[in-house]
C-alpha positions as CSV (number, residue, x, y, z in Angstrom):
1,M,-63.1,36.3,17.6
2,T,-62.7,40.2,17.9
3,T,-66.2,40.9,16.3
4,N,-69.5,41.9,17.6
5,K,-71.0,39.1,16.0
6,T,-70.8,35.6,17.7
7,P,-70.0,33.0,15.0
8,R,-71.7,29.6,15.0
9,I,-68.8,27.0,14.6
10,A,-69.5,23.4,13.9
11,I,-66.7,20.7,14.5
12,I,-67.3,17.5,12.6
13,G,-65.6,14.7,14.5
14,A,-64.9,14.1,18.1
15,G,-61.3,12.7,17.7
16,P,-58.3,14.4,19.2
17,A,-58.1,17.2,16.8
18,G,-61.9,18.3,16.8
19,L,-61.9,18.0,20.7
20,T,-58.7,19.8,21.2
21,L,-60.1,22.9,18.8
22,A,-63.3,22.9,21.0
23,R,-61.5,22.7,24.3
24,I,-59.0,25.6,23.4
25,L,-61.9,27.7,22.0
26,Q,-63.8,27.0,25.1
27,T,-61.0,28.4,27.2
28,R,-61.3,31.5,25.0
29,S,-65.1,31.8,25.6
30,I,-65.7,30.9,21.8
31,A,-68.6,28.5,21.7
32,T,-68.6,25.4,19.3
33,T,-70.7,22.4,18.7
34,V,-69.0,19.0,18.2
35,F,-70.9,16.4,16.0
36,E,-70.0,12.8,16.3
37,R,-71.7,9.9,14.5
38,E,-70.6,7.4,17.2
39,S,-73.4,7.0,19.7
40,H,-71.2,7.4,22.8
41,P,-67.4,7.6,23.6
42,D,-66.9,3.7,24.1
43,E,-68.7,2.6,21.0
44,R,-65.4,1.4,19.4
45,P,-61.7,0.9,20.6
46,Q,-59.9,4.1,19.9
47,G,-56.6,2.7,19.0
48,G,-53.2,2.4,20.4
49,S,-50.7,4.6,22.2
50,L,-49.6,8.0,21.0
51,D,-46.3,10.0,21.9
52,L,-47.1,13.5,22.3
53,H,-44.3,15.9,21.3
54,P,-43.6,19.0,23.1
55,E,-43.9,21.3,20.3
56,A,-47.0,19.8,19.2
57,G,-49.4,17.5,21.2
58,Q,-48.2,18.7,24.5
59,L,-48.4,22.3,23.5
60,A,-52.0,21.6,22.6
61,V,-52.6,20.1,25.9
62,H,-51.0,23.1,27.8
63,L,-53.3,25.6,25.9
64,A,-56.1,23.4,26.7
65,G,-55.2,23.9,30.3
66,L,-55.1,20.1,31.0
67,D,-51.4,19.6,31.8
68,E,-52.1,18.3,35.2
69,Q,-54.8,15.7,33.7
70,F,-52.3,14.8,31.0
71,R,-49.4,14.0,33.5
72,A,-52.0,11.8,35.5
73,V,-52.4,9.4,32.5
74,A,-49.1,9.9,30.5
75,R,-46.5,7.0,30.5
76,Y,-43.1,8.4,30.8
77,E,-41.5,5.1,31.3
78,D,-42.7,3.9,27.9
79,Q,-40.7,6.2,25.6
80,G,-38.0,3.5,24.3
81,M,-37.6,2.1,20.8
82,R,-35.8,-0.9,19.7
83,L,-35.2,-2.3,16.1
84,L,-34.8,-5.9,15.7
85,A,-33.6,-8.2,12.9
86,K,-35.8,-10.9,11.6
87,Q,-33.5,-13.4,13.4
88,G,-34.3,-11.6,16.7
89,Q,-31.0,-9.8,17.8
90,I,-31.3,-6.1,18.6
91,L,-29.9,-3.9,16.0
92,L,-30.6,-0.5,17.7
93,E,-32.2,0.6,20.8
94,N,-32.9,3.9,22.1
95,R,-34.0,4.3,26.1
96,P,-34.6,7.9,27.0
97,D,-34.4,8.6,30.6
98,Q,-37.8,8.6,32.3
99,E,-36.9,11.8,33.9
100,T,-35.5,13.6,30.8
101,G,-37.5,12.1,27.9
102,D,-39.9,14.4,26.4
103,R,-42.2,12.4,24.3
104,P,-44.4,10.5,26.8
105,E,-47.0,7.8,25.6
106,V,-50.7,8.2,26.4
107,D,-53.4,5.9,25.2
108,R,-55.8,7.2,22.7
109,T,-58.8,6.4,24.9
110,E,-57.3,8.4,27.9
111,L,-56.4,11.3,25.8
112,R,-60.0,11.4,24.4
113,A,-61.3,11.0,27.9
114,I,-59.5,13.9,29.5
115,L,-60.5,16.1,26.6
116,L,-64.1,15.2,26.7
117,D,-64.3,15.8,30.6
118,S,-62.9,19.3,30.0
119,L,-65.9,20.4,27.8
120,D,-68.9,21.7,29.1
121,T,-72.2,19.7,28.9
122,G,-73.8,19.5,25.5
123,V,-70.7,20.7,23.5
124,V,-70.4,17.2,21.8
125,R,-73.4,15.7,20.4
126,W,-73.3,11.8,20.1
127,G,-75.1,10.0,17.4
128,W,-75.1,12.9,14.8
129,D,-74.1,11.3,11.5
130,L,-73.4,14.0,9.1
131,R,-74.7,13.1,5.5
132,S,-74.0,16.1,3.3
133,V,-73.3,19.9,3.7
134,R,-74.8,22.6,1.6
135,Q,-74.1,26.2,1.3
136,A,-77.1,28.7,1.8
137,H,-77.6,31.9,-0.2
138,D,-76.4,34.0,2.9
139,K,-73.1,32.0,2.7
140,T,-73.8,29.9,5.8
141,Y,-73.7,26.1,5.7
142,E,-76.6,23.6,6.2
143,L,-75.4,20.5,7.8
144,L,-77.8,17.7,7.0
145,F,-77.7,14.6,9.5
146,E,-79.2,11.0,9.5
147,H,-82.9,11.0,10.2
148,G,-83.6,14.3,8.5
149,L,-82.0,16.6,11.2
150,S,-80.3,19.9,10.2
151,E,-78.5,22.8,11.7
152,T,-76.9,25.9,10.3
153,F,-73.5,27.3,10.8
154,D,-70.9,30.3,10.0
155,L,-67.9,28.0,10.0
156,V,-67.8,24.0,9.5
157,V,-64.4,22.5,10.6
158,G,-64.0,19.0,9.0
159,A,-62.2,17.0,11.7
160,D,-64.0,13.7,10.4
161,G,-60.8,11.8,9.5
162,A,-59.7,9.8,6.3
163,W,-63.1,9.7,4.7
164,S,-64.2,13.0,5.6
165,R,-67.7,14.2,4.3
166,V,-66.5,17.8,4.6
167,R,-63.4,17.6,2.4
168,P,-65.6,17.5,-0.8
169,L,-66.4,21.0,-0.3
170,L,-62.9,22.1,-0.7
171,S,-61.1,19.4,-2.6
172,S,-61.7,16.4,-5.1
173,A,-58.8,14.6,-3.7
174,T,-59.6,11.1,-2.0
175,P,-57.3,8.8,-0.3
176,A,-55.4,6.3,-2.0
177,Y,-54.0,2.9,-0.8
178,A,-50.5,3.2,0.2
179,G,-49.5,-0.3,-0.8
180,V,-49.3,-1.7,2.9
181,T,-51.7,-3.5,4.9
182,Y,-51.6,-4.0,8.8
183,I,-53.3,-7.1,10.3
184,Q,-53.6,-5.8,14.2
185,F,-53.8,-8.0,17.1
186,G,-52.6,-7.9,20.6
187,L,-51.5,-9.6,24.0
188,D,-53.1,-8.7,27.2
189,D,-51.7,-8.7,30.7
190,V,-48.3,-9.1,29.2
191,D,-46.0,-8.6,32.2
192,Q,-47.7,-11.5,34.1
193,Q,-49.0,-13.8,31.4
194,H,-46.0,-13.2,28.6
195,P,-43.2,-12.0,30.5
196,E,-40.6,-12.9,27.6
197,L,-42.7,-10.9,25.2
198,A,-42.9,-8.0,27.5
199,L,-39.0,-8.1,27.7
200,L,-38.8,-8.5,23.8
201,V,-40.8,-5.4,23.3
202,G,-39.6,-3.4,26.1
203,H,-40.8,-0.2,27.3
204,G,-42.0,1.5,24.1
205,S,-42.1,0.2,20.7
206,M,-40.3,-2.6,19.0
207,F,-39.7,-2.7,15.2
208,A,-38.5,-5.8,13.1
209,L,-38.8,-5.1,9.4
210,A,-37.5,-7.2,6.4
211,D,-38.5,-8.5,3.2
212,D,-41.4,-6.4,2.4
213,K,-43.0,-7.1,5.7
214,G,-42.7,-6.1,9.4
215,L,-43.9,-6.9,13.1
216,I,-44.2,-4.0,15.1
217,A,-45.2,-3.9,18.7
218,Q,-46.2,-1.0,20.9
219,R,-46.7,-1.2,24.8
220,N,-50.1,0.4,25.6
221,G,-51.3,1.1,29.1
222,H,-52.8,-1.5,31.5
223,G,-50.4,-4.4,30.4
224,H,-51.4,-4.4,26.8
225,I,-49.1,-4.7,23.9
226,R,-50.7,-3.9,20.4
227,V,-48.9,-5.7,17.6
228,Y,-49.1,-4.9,13.8
229,A,-48.1,-7.3,11.1
230,A,-47.3,-5.3,8.2
231,L,-47.4,-6.6,4.6
232,R,-46.8,-4.8,1.2
233,V,-49.5,-6.5,-0.6
234,P,-52.2,-5.4,-3.3
235,E,-55.3,-3.7,-2.2
236,T,-57.4,-6.5,-3.0
237,W,-55.2,-9.1,-1.0
238,V,-57.8,-10.2,1.4
239,S,-60.1,-11.7,-1.1
240,A,-57.4,-13.4,-2.9
241,S,-55.3,-14.6,0.2
242,G,-58.3,-16.4,2.0
243,F,-57.2,-14.5,5.2
244,D,-60.1,-14.4,7.7
245,A,-59.8,-12.0,10.7
246,G,-63.0,-13.6,12.0
247,H,-61.5,-17.1,12.6
248,P,-58.5,-16.5,14.9
249,E,-56.8,-19.9,14.5
250,M,-56.9,-19.6,10.7
251,A,-55.7,-16.1,11.0
252,R,-52.8,-16.9,13.3
253,T,-51.9,-20.0,11.2
254,W,-51.9,-17.7,8.0
255,L,-49.7,-15.1,9.6
256,L,-47.1,-17.9,11.0
257,D,-46.8,-19.0,7.3
258,Q,-46.0,-15.7,6.1
259,F,-43.3,-15.0,8.7
260,S,-42.1,-18.7,8.7
261,D,-38.4,-18.0,8.4
262,W,-38.4,-15.3,11.4
263,D,-37.1,-16.1,14.6
264,Q,-39.2,-18.0,17.2
265,S,-38.8,-15.1,19.7
266,L,-40.9,-12.8,17.2
267,L,-43.2,-15.6,16.0
268,A,-44.3,-15.9,19.7
269,L,-46.0,-12.5,19.3
270,I,-48.4,-14.2,17.0
271,Q,-48.6,-17.6,18.6
272,E,-49.6,-16.0,22.0
273,S,-51.8,-13.3,20.9
274,N,-55.3,-12.9,21.9
275,D,-58.1,-13.8,19.4
276,R,-59.0,-10.4,18.3
277,F,-57.7,-9.8,14.8
278,E,-58.3,-6.8,12.6
279,V,-57.2,-5.7,8.9
280,R,-56.4,-2.3,8.4
281,S,-55.3,-1.2,5.2
282,L,-53.0,2.1,5.1
283,Y,-54.5,5.0,2.9
284,M,-53.0,8.6,2.3
285,L,-54.0,11.8,0.5
286,P,-51.5,13.3,-2.1
287,V,-48.6,14.5,-0.6
288,G,-48.9,18.2,-0.5
289,H,-52.7,18.2,-0.7
290,T,-54.0,21.7,-0.6
291,W,-57.3,23.5,-1.6
292,D,-58.2,26.9,-2.6
293,F,-59.7,29.2,0.1
294,R,-63.4,28.7,0.6
295,A,-65.2,31.0,3.2
296,G,-66.8,29.0,6.1
297,V,-65.1,25.8,5.8
298,T,-61.8,24.2,6.6
299,L,-60.2,20.9,7.8
300,L,-57.9,19.6,10.3
301,G,-55.9,16.5,10.9
302,D,-56.4,13.4,8.7
303,A,-59.3,15.1,7.0
304,A,-56.7,17.6,5.7
305,H,-53.5,15.7,5.3
306,L,-54.2,11.8,5.9
307,M,-50.6,10.0,5.7
308,S,-48.9,6.9,6.7
309,P,-48.2,6.1,10.5
310,F,-44.5,5.9,9.6
311,G,-43.8,9.7,10.1
312,G,-45.0,9.4,13.8
313,E,-46.6,12.7,13.2
314,G,-50.4,12.1,12.9
315,V,-52.0,13.1,16.0
316,N,-49.3,15.7,16.7
317,L,-50.0,17.4,13.5
318,A,-53.7,17.2,14.2
319,M,-53.6,18.9,17.7
320,L,-51.2,21.4,16.3
321,D,-53.6,22.3,13.4
322,A,-56.3,22.7,16.3
323,V,-53.8,25.0,18.3
324,D,-53.2,27.1,15.1
325,L,-56.9,27.4,14.2
326,A,-58.0,28.2,17.7
327,C,-55.3,31.0,17.9
328,A,-56.4,32.3,14.6
329,L,-60.0,32.4,15.5
330,S,-59.3,34.1,18.7
331,N,-56.9,36.7,17.1
332,H,-58.5,37.9,13.9
333,Q,-61.3,40.2,13.3
334,N,-63.3,37.9,11.1
335,L,-63.6,34.2,10.2
336,D,-62.3,34.6,6.8
337,D,-59.1,36.0,7.9
338,A,-58.6,33.5,10.5
339,V,-59.2,30.6,8.4
340,R,-56.7,32.1,5.8
341,S,-54.1,32.5,8.3
342,Y,-54.5,29.0,9.6
343,E,-54.4,27.2,6.2
344,Q,-51.3,29.2,5.1
345,T,-49.6,28.0,8.4
346,M,-51.0,24.2,7.9
347,F,-50.2,23.5,4.4
348,P,-46.3,23.6,4.4
349,R,-46.0,21.8,7.8
350,A,-48.2,19.1,6.5
351,Q,-46.5,18.8,3.3
352,T,-43.1,18.3,4.9
353,A,-44.9,15.7,7.2
354,A,-46.4,13.9,4.6
355,R,-43.3,13.7,2.6
356,G,-41.5,12.1,5.4
357,A,-44.1,9.7,6.2
358,D,-44.4,8.6,2.6
359,Q,-40.7,8.1,2.6
360,G,-40.7,6.1,6.0
361,L,-43.2,3.7,4.8
362,R,-41.5,3.1,1.6
363,M,-38.1,2.5,3.3
364,A,-39.6,0.4,6.2
365,I,-41.7,-2.2,4.4
366,A,-39.3,-2.9,1.7
367,P,-36.9,-5.6,0.5
368,D,-33.9,-4.1,1.9
369,A,-35.4,-2.7,5.1
370,A,-33.1,-4.7,7.3
371,T,-30.2,-2.8,6.0
372,S,-31.7,0.7,5.3
373,V,-33.9,1.2,8.5
374,P,-30.9,0.9,11.0
375,A,-28.9,3.5,9.1
376,F,-31.9,5.7,9.0
377,F,-32.7,5.3,12.7
378,R,-28.9,6.0,13.5
379,Q,-29.1,9.3,11.6
380,Q,-32.4,10.3,13.3
381,M,-31.3,9.4,16.7
382,S,-28.1,11.7,16.4
383,S,-30.2,14.6,15.4
384,G,-32.8,14.4,17.9
385,P,-35.8,12.3,19.4
386,V,-37.0,9.3,17.3
């Protein structure tokens, strides 16, 4: 900020967006406080692998001054993509050269770790569960936390994900079910324990899509493959179907029944999986979600533009949001001008990405996915990276 008053900035959520914003601002001598409801960094798994794009996630890493740390954990060898028919044959494959591919993979946990390690002691406050936000008479905002704790700030940045508690200050929009549910599971030590499946998935991501369902496998670090069984089902399907993620053998049997006419090479992903099953229903905010400017509050990442993962843009958009807001806060005379500038940049970009993600999900988990998706991927590959 180029003002005499040092603004008090709160960031709600210690995900990639919030931590990236805090880190870039720290390099520019602008202090922030990050509030995270989880009690410590390892309270829950952080999810799978991410491909960081040069113009988005990697740009954020660079501006955060973390290029060297990122290269130490990035997997340049895992940038491949292959598309399979449900009968098991490869329909399409893209294998970027390790030396020239520009979208390396990184595990969410490792990306979060390098961001956390770069922040000054005390920037992130663990175990601070935001309950509500209210505006004071002087146009500051009082954050009310669990156990009656409260603090006041000049700018509140909601980077708190799909079910943001900051978003209601700006918008009445809530996430809606996108029509598809993932059942997530995985395989460990794949190169040693499951070599045939390691070869099937390859170095990167594998998609097998047909009949309103899909098996999507993604190589993560440390010999792990994360698998998603995607199903186009009603939002209430769990209670109606009898699926129980807490009973691995029952869950495995149920899944095998859903994919009973798929090739054995693909069914082996289910048969040989570990016993950790998790149901993840996909939600999205309305395409083109925006809000009227309100002084002292804004949103980043999924809190601003939650979309399906089929656009491949989620974390890259979130980190680019952080870049744009950090630059705006650094370059403008006051908070209001900075937030206006950021939102005017972010809204159209998010709308384009959300529209693409919505179209991608509708096409991928569809009755005719086996024919429509290969044509789409070929078009994408001819115009640039997938």
